[in-house]
C-alpha positions in Angstrom: 85.5 91.2 97.5 88.8 91.1 95.1 91.7 93.4 95.1 93.9 93.3 92.2 97.1 95.8 92.6 100.6 96.2 90.5 103.5 94.9 91.9 106.9 94.0 90.8 106.9 90.5 89.4 109.6 89.3 92.1 107.3 90.7 94.5 104.5 88.7 93.8 106.7 85.5 93.6 107.2 86.1 97.6 103.6 86.7 98.2 102.4 83.5 96.7 105.2 81.4 97.9 104.7 82.6 101.7 100.3 83.1 101.1 99.6 80.7 99.1 98.3 80.6 95.5 96.0 83.3 93.4 93.5 84.9 95.1 95.4 85.1 98.0 93.1 85.0 100.7 93.1 87.8 103.4 91.7 88.5 106.6 91.5 91.6 108.8 93.1 90.4 111.8 96.2 88.5 110.0 99.6 90.6 109.3 98.8 90.9 105.5 95.0 92.6 106.2 96.3 94.2 108.5 98.7 96.1 106.3 95.9 96.3 103.2 93.2 97.5 105.4 95.4 100.5 106.4 94.7 101.6 102.9 91.2 101.2 102.6 88.8 104.1 104.1 85.4 104.1 104.6 83.5 105.7 101.9 81.3 107.5 104.3 83.5 109.2 105.9 86.6 109.9 103.8 87.0 111.6 100.8 89.1 109.9 98.9 89.6 112.6 96.4 92.0 114.5 99.3 94.9 111.9 98.4 96.3 113.2 95.3 99.3 111.7 93.4 101.4 113.8 91.3 103.0 112.2 88.3 106.8 111.9 89.5 105.1 109.9 92.2 103.1 107.0 89.8 105.2 104.4 89.1 106.6 102.8 85.7 104.2 100.3 84.7 106.5 98.4 82.8 107.9 95.6 84.5 104.6 95.4 86.9 102.7 92.5 87.2 99.3 91.8 88.9 98.6 90.4 92.0 94.7 89.3 93.2 93.4 89.2 96.8 90.5 88.0 97.9 89.4 89.7 101.0 87.3 89.3 104.0 84.4 90.7 105.4 86.1 93.2 107.3 86.7 95.2 104.0 83.4 95.1 102.1 81.6 98.8 101.8 85.0 100.3 102.3 86.5 102.6 99.5 89.6 102.5 97.6 91.3 105.0 95.6 93.5 104.5 93.0 96.4 106.5 94.3 95.7 104.3 97.3 96.7 101.7 95.3 100.2 102.7 94.6 100.3 103.2 98.3 100.1 99.3 98.7 101.8 98.9 95.9 104.6 100.4 97.7 103.9 98.9 101.1 104.4 95.2 99.2 107.6 96.1 97.8 108.7 97.7 101.5 107.4 94.2 103.1 109.5 92.3 100.6 112.6 94.5 101.5 112.0 94.0 105.1 111.6 90.4 104.2 114.8 90.1 102.3 116.5 91.9 105.4 115.4 89.5 108.4 116.2 86.4 105.6 119.6 87.8 105.3 120.2 88.7 108.8 119.6 85.0 109.8 121.8 83.6 107.0 124.8 85.0 107.4 124.6 84.1 111.2 125.2 80.3 109.3 127.3 81.9 106.3 128.7 85.3 107.5 128.1 86.3 103.8 125.6 88.5 102.7 125.7 87.7 99.1 125.4 83.5 100.0 122.1 84.6 102.2 120.8 86.8 99.2 121.6 83.7 96.7 119.9 81.3 99.5 116.9 83.8 99.6 116.4 84.0 95.7 116.9 80.5 95.3 114.1 79.5 98.2 111.6 82.0 96.2 112.1 80.8 92.8 113.5 84.4 91.4 114.8 84.0 88.0 118.2 86.6 87.6 115.6 88.6 85.0 113.5 89.9 87.3 115.5 90.3 90.4 119.4 90.4 89.8 121.5 89.1 92.7 123.5 92.3 92.4 120.0 94.4 92.8 119.4 92.0 95.3 122.1 92.5 97.6 122.0 96.2 97.0 118.5 96.1 98.7 119.8 93.7 101.6 123.0 96.6 102.3 120.6 99.1 101.6 118.3 97.7 104.4 120.5 96.9 107.2 122.5 100.2 106.9 119.2 102.1 107.1 118.1 100.1 110.0 121.4 100.1 111.9 121.6 103.8 111.6 117.8 104.0 113.1 119.5 101.4 115.9 122.1 103.6 116.4 120.2 107.3 116.2 117.7 105.4 119.3 120.5 104.3 121.4 122.0 108.2 121.5 
């Protein structure tokens, strides 16, 4: 079964770098497969018309590109609505932000600089400036660090 999802161009580059050429082969027992499997429901059990997306939640398709996944047997006879594709697109973007965050944490131990960590990340994954600027990537990494540090301090209290 082949699944196509719209994602940001830099998310597509990151996925292709880490998981191989298109269509990306996905098994349900892999990390990526487990995330994609959450978007699927058995057609005979889950009424997919329950999931509705408002106009404000629909992404602007400008600048979005398609990425294809070749899904394994576990995904057969599953149902996927158009609204769920949006949720999967957002989940892949969140996964990218998480990867950027942890990459920056690792590099900051060497360089003690978020700027150089982001620059190396963008160079490593060959993400051009027109897809994701350094400023945007730095803000994304800082936002992730801030949100995660807030969570750790709230849990510890």
